[in-house]
C-alpha positions as CSV (number, residue, x, y, z in Angstrom):
1,M,0.0,-0.1,-0.2
2,N,1.2,3.7,-0.7
3,E,-1.5,5.4,0.3
4,R,-1.3,8.7,3.0
5,I,-3.5,8.0,6.1
6,G,-4.1,10.6,8.6
7,I,-4.6,9.7,12.4
8,V,-6.4,12.2,14.6
9,G,-5.7,11.2,18.4
10,A,-2.3,9.9,19.6
11,G,-3.6,7.6,22.7
12,L,-3.6,4.2,23.0
13,I,-5.7,3.4,19.7
14,G,-4.8,6.2,17.6
15,R,-1.0,4.5,18.1
16,A,-2.3,1.0,17.4
17,W,-3.8,2.6,14.0
18,A,-1.0,4.2,13.0
19,I,0.9,0.7,13.6
20,V,-1.7,-1.2,11.5
21,F,-1.4,1.3,8.2
22,A,2.5,1.8,8.4
23,R,3.1,-2.0,8.9
24,A,0.9,-2.2,5.7
25,G,3.4,0.1,3.9
26,C,1.1,3.6,4.2
27,S,3.0,6.9,5.0
28,V,1.1,8.0,8.2
29,A,0.6,11.2,9.9
30,I,-0.1,11.2,13.5
31,H,-1.7,14.3,15.3
32,D,-3.0,14.9,19.0
33,S,-4.2,18.6,20.1
34,A,-2.1,17.7,23.5
35,P,1.7,18.2,22.4
36,E,2.6,16.0,25.2
37,T,0.8,12.9,24.3
38,L,2.3,13.5,20.7
39,A,5.3,13.6,22.1
40,A,5.3,10.1,24.4
41,C,3.6,8.6,21.3
42,R,7.2,7.4,19.6
43,T,8.2,5.5,22.4
44,L,5.6,3.7,23.0
45,L,5.2,2.8,19.2
46,R,8.7,1.7,19.4
47,D,7.6,-0.9,22.2
48,N,4.9,-2.0,20.2
49,V,6.7,-2.8,16.8
50,S,9.6,-4.2,18.6
51,D,7.0,-6.8,20.5
52,L,5.6,-7.5,16.6
53,A,9.3,-8.0,15.6
54,Q,10.2,-10.6,18.5
55,H,6.6,-12.6,17.4
56,D,7.6,-12.3,13.5
57,L,4.2,-10.4,12.9
58,I,6.2,-7.8,10.8
59,S,8.4,-8.5,7.6
60,E,10.7,-5.5,8.0
61,T,12.7,-3.9,10.2
62,P,10.9,-2.0,13.4
63,D,13.1,1.2,12.1
64,T,11.8,0.7,8.3
65,V,8.1,0.7,9.8
66,L,8.5,3.6,12.5
67,R,10.1,5.5,9.4
68,R,6.6,5.7,8.1
69,I,4.8,7.6,10.6
70,T,5.3,11.0,11.4
71,P,3.9,13.2,14.0
72,A,2.0,16.5,12.3
73,A,2.2,19.4,14.7
74,T,-1.2,20.7,13.5
75,L,-4.5,18.9,12.3
76,A,-4.0,20.6,8.8
77,E,-1.0,18.7,8.3
78,A,-2.0,15.4,9.4
79,L,-4.8,15.3,7.0
80,K,-2.9,16.9,4.0
81,G,-3.4,14.2,1.1
82,A,-4.9,11.6,3.1
83,A,-7.0,8.7,1.5
84,L,-8.5,7.9,4.7
85,V,-8.6,9.5,8.3
86,Q,-9.4,7.7,11.2
87,E,-10.4,9.9,14.1
88,N,-9.6,8.6,17.7
89,V,-10.8,11.6,20.2
90,R,-12.8,11.7,23.4
91,E,-15.6,9.3,23.2
92,T,-18.3,12.6,23.4
93,L,-21.0,13.4,21.0
94,E,-19.6,16.9,21.3
95,A,-16.1,16.1,20.6
96,K,-17.1,14.1,17.6
97,Q,-19.3,16.8,16.3
98,A,-16.4,19.3,16.5
99,I,-13.9,17.5,15.2
100,F,-15.5,16.0,12.7
101,A,-16.6,19.4,11.3
102,E,-13.3,20.7,11.5
103,M,-12.1,17.6,9.5
104,D,-14.6,18.2,6.8
105,R,-13.7,21.5,6.2
106,L,-9.9,21.0,5.6
107,T,-10.4,17.8,3.5
108,G,-11.5,17.2,-0.1
109,H,-14.5,15.2,-1.2
110,E,-12.1,12.1,-1.9
111,T,-11.0,11.5,1.7
112,I,-12.9,8.8,3.8
113,L,-13.4,10.2,7.4
114,A,-14.1,7.1,9.7
115,S,-14.5,7.6,13.4
116,S,-13.1,4.7,16.3
117,T,-16.0,5.4,18.4
118,S,-17.6,2.3,20.2
119,W,-21.0,3.6,20.2
120,I,-22.1,6.8,18.5
121,P,-23.6,6.5,15.4
122,A,-22.0,8.0,12.5
123,S,-25.2,10.1,11.8
124,S,-25.3,11.8,15.1
125,F,-22.1,13.7,14.2
126,S,-22.4,14.1,10.5
127,A,-26.0,15.0,9.4
128,A,-25.0,18.7,9.4
129,L,-22.1,18.4,7.5
130,A,-21.7,19.3,3.7
131,G,-19.2,15.9,3.3
132,R,-21.4,13.9,5.2
133,G,-21.7,11.1,2.3
134,R,-17.9,10.3,3.0
135,I,-18.2,10.1,6.8
136,M,-18.8,6.7,8.6
137,V,-17.7,4.6,11.7
138,G,-14.8,2.3,11.7
139,H,-14.8,0.7,14.8
140,P,-12.0,-1.1,16.1
141,V,-11.1,-3.9,18.7
142,N,-8.0,-3.1,21.1
143,P,-5.7,-3.0,19.9
144,P,-6.5,-3.0,16.4
145,Y,-2.8,-4.0,15.1
146,L,-3.6,-7.5,17.0
147,V,-7.0,-7.8,16.7
148,P,-8.1,-7.1,13.0
149,L,-12.0,-6.7,13.1
150,V,-13.4,-3.6,12.1
151,E,-16.9,-2.5,12.2
152,L,-18.0,-0.5,9.1
153,A,-21.1,1.4,10.2
154,P,-22.3,4.2,7.8
155,A,-24.7,6.7,8.0
156,P,-27.8,6.4,6.2
157,W,-26.4,8.9,3.7
158,T,-23.0,7.8,3.2
159,T,-22.3,6.9,-0.2
160,P,-22.1,3.3,-1.3
161,D,-18.4,4.0,-2.9
162,A,-17.5,6.0,0.0
163,V,-17.8,2.6,2.1
164,E,-16.5,0.3,-0.6
165,R,-13.3,2.1,-0.8
166,A,-12.9,2.4,3.3
167,R,-13.7,-1.4,3.4
168,D,-11.0,-2.0,0.3
169,L,-8.7,0.0,2.4
170,Y,-8.9,-1.7,5.5
171,A,-8.9,-4.9,4.2
172,R,-5.6,-4.0,2.2
173,A,-4.4,-3.0,5.6
174,G,-4.9,-6.7,7.0
175,Q,-7.7,-5.9,9.0
176,T,-11.4,-7.6,8.4
177,P,-14.0,-4.9,8.0
178,V,-17.4,-6.3,8.6
179,L,-20.6,-3.9,7.3
180,L,-23.6,-3.1,9.4
181,K,-26.5,-3.2,7.1
182,K,-28.0,-0.1,9.3
183,E,-27.2,1.9,12.2
184,I,-27.7,0.6,15.7
185,T,-26.1,1.9,19.0
186,G,-23.0,-0.3,20.0
187,F,-22.8,-1.9,16.7
188,L,-22.1,-5.6,16.7
189,L,-19.4,-6.2,18.7
190,N,-20.1,-4.2,21.6
191,R,-24.1,-5.6,21.4
192,I,-22.9,-9.2,21.6
193,Q,-19.9,-8.3,24.3
194,G,-22.6,-6.7,26.4
195,A,-24.8,-9.6,26.4
196,V,-22.0,-11.7,27.6
197,L,-21.2,-9.1,30.3
198,N,-24.9,-8.7,31.3
199,E,-25.4,-12.1,32.1
200,A,-21.7,-12.6,33.7
201,L,-22.5,-9.6,36.1
202,N,-25.9,-11.3,37.0
203,L,-24.5,-14.8,37.7
204,Y,-21.9,-12.8,40.0
205,A,-24.4,-10.9,41.7
206,G,-26.5,-14.0,42.2
207,G,-23.3,-15.8,44.0
208,Y,-23.3,-18.5,41.4
209,A,-19.5,-18.0,40.9
210,S,-16.4,-15.9,41.1
211,I,-14.9,-13.2,39.1
212,E,-12.0,-15.9,38.6
213,D,-14.1,-18.9,37.5
214,L,-16.4,-16.4,35.5
215,D,-13.6,-15.4,33.6
216,K,-11.9,-18.9,33.1
217,V,-15.8,-19.9,31.7
218,M,-14.7,-17.5,28.7
219,K,-11.0,-17.6,28.3
220,D,-10.8,-21.7,28.7
221,G,-14.2,-22.4,27.2
222,L,-16.3,-20.7,25.1
223,G,-13.0,-18.2,24.4
224,M,-11.0,-21.4,22.9
225,R,-13.6,-21.8,19.8
226,W,-14.5,-18.3,19.6
227,S,-11.2,-17.2,18.5
228,F,-11.0,-19.1,15.5
229,M,-14.9,-19.5,14.8
230,G,-18.0,-17.8,15.5
231,P,-21.1,-18.8,17.5
232,F,-23.2,-19.9,14.6
233,E,-20.7,-22.1,13.0
234,T,-20.2,-23.4,16.6
235,I,-23.4,-24.6,17.0
236,D,-23.7,-25.7,13.2
237,L,-20.6,-28.1,14.4
238,N,-22.4,-29.2,17.3
239,A,-25.0,-31.4,16.5
240,P,-24.8,-34.1,13.5
241,G,-27.2,-32.5,11.7
242,G,-26.0,-29.0,11.9
243,V,-28.0,-25.8,13.1
244,I,-31.3,-27.0,12.7
245,D,-30.4,-30.4,14.9
246,Y,-28.8,-28.4,17.2
247,A,-32.3,-26.1,17.6
248,A,-34.1,-29.2,17.8
249,R,-31.7,-30.6,20.9
250,Y,-31.3,-27.2,22.9
251,G,-33.4,-24.5,21.6
252,K,-36.5,-25.0,24.3
253,A,-33.3,-24.9,26.5
254,Y,-31.9,-22.0,25.6
255,R,-35.5,-19.9,25.1
256,D,-36.4,-21.0,28.9
257,V,-32.8,-19.5,29.9
258,A,-33.5,-16.3,28.1
259,C,-36.5,-15.8,29.7
260,E,-34.8,-15.7,32.9
261,Q,-32.3,-13.5,32.0
262,A,-32.8,-10.2,33.1
263,G,-30.9,-6.7,32.5
264,N,-28.2,-5.4,34.8
265,D,-28.0,-1.9,36.1
266,W,-24.2,-2.0,37.2
267,D,-24.9,-1.1,40.6
268,P,-22.1,0.8,42.0
269,E,-22.1,-1.5,45.4
270,L,-21.5,-4.8,42.8
271,L,-18.7,-3.3,40.7
272,A,-16.8,-2.1,43.9
273,R,-17.1,-5.9,44.9
274,I,-15.4,-6.9,41.3
275,H,-13.1,-4.0,41.2
276,A,-12.2,-5.4,45.1
277,E,-11.5,-9.1,43.4
278,R,-9.6,-7.7,40.4
279,R,-7.5,-5.6,42.6
280,A,-6.8,-8.4,45.2
281,A,-5.2,-10.3,42.0
282,L,-3.7,-7.8,39.7
283,P,-2.4,-4.6,41.9
284,V,-3.2,-0.8,39.5
285,A,0.6,-0.7,39.8
286,Q,1.0,-3.8,37.5
287,M,-2.0,-3.0,35.2
288,G,0.9,-1.7,32.5
289,E,2.8,-4.9,32.6
290,R,-0.5,-7.0,32.6
291,S,-1.2,-5.0,29.4
292,R,1.5,-5.6,27.7
293,W,1.6,-9.6,28.6
294,R,-1.9,-9.2,27.1
295,D,-0.8,-7.9,23.7
296,N,2.1,-10.5,23.6
297,R,-0.1,-13.4,24.2
298,L,-2.3,-11.9,21.4
299,M,0.7,-11.6,19.0
300,A,1.6,-15.3,19.6
301,L,-2.3,-16.4,19.2
302,V,-2.1,-14.0,15.8
303,A,1.2,-15.8,14.8
304,H,-0.7,-19.4,15.3
305,K,-3.8,-18.4,13.2
306,R,-1.6,-17.1,10.7
307,K,-0.5,-21.0,10.0
308,R,-3.8,-22.1,9.9
309,V,-5.7,-22.9,6.5
310,S,-9.2,-21.3,6.6
């Protein structure tokens, strides 16, 4: 790839997107409104890219990849000539509206403007903009240079051409784009994750299991299969006759359980108990080290998955 990419916001997600595109051969300009954040990102980028090299997940040297990432002192400099701009500012509607209005003013109609927002539909921050047809959500999974899924969530007025060009750019950069056919708050991943979290919170609140054991249900149970196939393929393979057979065997039980399941209001007292269990297992001072451990385990998984035949 030889496209120019603009990254707005040099925090955790912005840096990760910079790696995604630089690793793919793009020229990347990264900007942050906080000069200290922009200054600090170079060291953090080097740590991340060096870890990738140790797992043989880049075909070039870290220095080669890093040379493609240039700090931009101004927003206009970051956006100049970009085929795609990936926005990563604060997760508030007001912040999205302000930055997209500015980006729309500074870029031509050919530049795709994508938001990394986890929850906010593109229609809510693009409706009044002249270039709204090229604006969409490109929601990643943290960190996107290790977890390739990106959710393309266009507004009703985003043009099919802009969506297709974005899909092509993300795919050529090594990501796995999925398309939402219509807008919904939280998109696909967070709604599915939310359903799991809701039931995990309820099971903990009901005294059925500890936080540690509920985590094991995912990491040593469901997550083992879901790391290489999704829930529909899972149930298709879990009955001799496929999905219909599975539904005949277990559908009533799932319907009965669904009727028992209730929403969870994320009660502060419940969250305090969960927080206490987590801090007993992992003090705050060790969270940075554990996060890097997580990323290195993901790298090992990515390396393993690259060896498989789909």
